[in-house]
C-alpha positions in Angstrom: 34.0 58.2 16.3 35.7 55.5 14.3 39.1 56.1 16.1 37.3 55.8 19.5 35.6 52.5 18.4 39.0 51.2 17.1 40.6 52.0 20.4 37.9 50.1 22.3 38.3 47.1 20.1 42.1 47.1 20.4 41.7 47.5 24.2 39.2 44.6 24.3 41.5 42.4 22.3 44.4 43.1 24.7 42.3 42.7 27.8 41.0 39.3 26.6 44.6 38.2 26.2 45.5 39.5 29.7 42.6 37.7 31.3 43.6 34.4 29.8 47.3 34.9 30.8 46.3 36.0 34.4 44.7 32.5 34.8 47.6 30.7 33.2 45.4 29.2 30.5 46.5 28.2 27.0 44.3 29.0 24.1 43.4 25.3 24.0 42.2 25.5 27.7 40.2 28.6 27.1 38.7 27.0 24.0 37.6 24.0 26.1 36.1 26.2 28.8 34.3 28.7 26.5 33.2 26.5 23.6 34.9 28.9 21.1 37.5 27.6 18.7 41.2 28.1 19.4 41.6 30.0 16.1 38.7 32.3 16.9 40.2 33.1 20.3 43.6 33.7 18.8 42.1 36.1 16.2 40.0 37.9 19.0 43.1 38.4 21.1 45.1 39.8 18.2 42.3 42.1 17.3 41.8 40.6 13.8 38.2 39.8 14.7 35.6 41.7 16.7 33.7 39.4 19.1 29.9 39.0 18.6 27.7 39.6 21.7 27.3 35.8 22.1 31.1 35.2 22.0 31.8 38.1 24.4 29.0 36.7 26.7 30.8 33.3 26.7 34.1 34.8 27.5 32.7 37.0 30.3 31.1 33.9 31.8 34.4 32.0 31.7 36.3 35.0 33.2 33.6 35.6 35.8 32.8 39.2 34.7 29.7 41.0 33.6 30.0 42.5 30.2 29.7 45.9 31.7 32.7 45.3 34.0 34.8 44.0 31.1 33.9 47.0 28.9 34.6 49.4 31.8 38.0 47.8 32.2 38.7 48.5 28.5 37.1 51.9 28.1 38.2 53.6 31.2 41.9 52.9 31.3 43.5 54.4 34.4 46.0 57.2 34.1 49.5 55.9 34.3 50.8 58.9 36.3 49.1 60.2 39.4 50.8 63.5 40.2 51.4 64.2 43.9 49.2 67.3 43.8 46.2 65.3 42.6 46.5 62.5 45.2 43.5 62.8 47.6 44.5 63.4 51.3 42.1 62.7 54.2 42.7 63.6 57.8 41.2 62.2 61.0 41.9 65.0 63.5 40.8 62.9 66.5 43.6 60.3 65.9 46.1 62.3 64.0 45.7 59.9 61.1 46.6 61.2 57.6 45.7 59.0 54.6 47.1 59.9 51.1 45.7 57.9 48.2 49.0 57.6 46.2 47.6 55.2 43.6 43.8 55.3 44.0 41.5 52.4 43.2 40.2 52.1 39.6 37.8 49.7 37.9 40.6 48.4 35.6 43.1 47.7 38.4 43.0 45.4 41.4 45.5 47.2 43.7 45.8 50.6 45.3 48.6 52.2 47.3 48.1 54.4 50.3 50.5 56.4 52.4 49.6 56.5 56.1 50.8 58.8 58.9 49.8 58.1 62.4 50.6 60.2 65.5 52.5 58.7 68.4 50.0 57.0 70.8 47.2 56.9 68.3 45.1 53.9 67.7 42.7 53.0 64.8 40.6 49.9 65.1 38.4 48.3 62.4 35.7 45.8 63.4 35.5 44.2 60.0 37.3 44.3 56.7 35.6 46.2 53.9 36.0 43.0 51.7 36.8 39.7 53.4 40.0 38.2 52.1 41.4 41.6 51.2 45.2 41.3 50.6 47.3 43.9 52.4 51.0 44.7 52.5 52.2 47.3 55.0 55.7 48.7 54.6 56.9 50.9 57.4 59.0 53.8 56.1 59.6 55.7 59.4 58.8 55.0 63.0 57.1 51.9 64.4 53.6 50.5 63.8 51.9 47.8 65.9 49.3 45.9 63.7 46.9 43.4 65.2 45.4 40.9 62.7 43.5 37.7 63.5 44.2 38.4 67.2 48.0 38.4 66.6 50.0 41.6 67.3 52.9 42.4 65.0 55.5 45.1 65.6 56.6 46.5 62.3 59.7 48.7 62.2 61.4 50.8 59.6 62.0 48.8 56.4 59.8 45.9 57.6 56.8 44.6 55.6 53.8 42.8 57.1 51.5 41.1 54.6 48.3 39.2 55.1 44.7 38.6 54.0 42.3 40.4 56.2 39.3 38.4 57.3 38.4 39.9 60.7 39.1 42.8 62.9 42.3 44.8 62.7 44.0 47.4 64.8 46.8 49.9 64.0 48.7 51.5 66.9 51.7 53.9 66.8 53.6 53.3 70.1 55.9 56.3 69.5 57.9 58.1 70.5 57.6 59.6 67.0 54.8 59.2 64.5 54.8 56.4 62.0 54.8 56.7 58.2 54.0 53.7 56.1 52.9 52.5 52.7 49.9 50.3 52.5 49.2 48.3 49.3 45.7 46.8 49.1 44.9 44.1 46.5 41.3 43.2 45.8 40.6 39.4 45.9 
């Protein structure tokens, strides 16, 4: 039990440092925003000091996270390797769309990677994004894909990459003559 607690504390220390670095803040800036001293923050990030509930509450507020979310990010570290045989595959037989979750979403990560296969002539339309402002990068590996975003159609060929923030409807169309294979990276806002 002590090893497990030590691992969580070490993970928490590392995650607090990562959150500060992600925002580009110095220890002085975080001290100003959180009301905690620079030396306390430094010791927390190095794992020399375990945060009190009040200190952790202040840091969660500054980093715009609930304590539960922060602890989930620490306790449930995603596996580094996702073997091909364990990647979930879903098929839509009506459109010939195959979706492989190459790097599935995880509470501790902001991005996921999907491999998409779409038969020639197939169309998939989405009325709304699942999350407004969702960042997407589509890299076509084989074939051609027509993607309509914000009422603008883009033809994406082999090796091309289309990137955007999704705020409205979108449409994927494979004009053929062969099916299209692409990688889609989704990054949560």
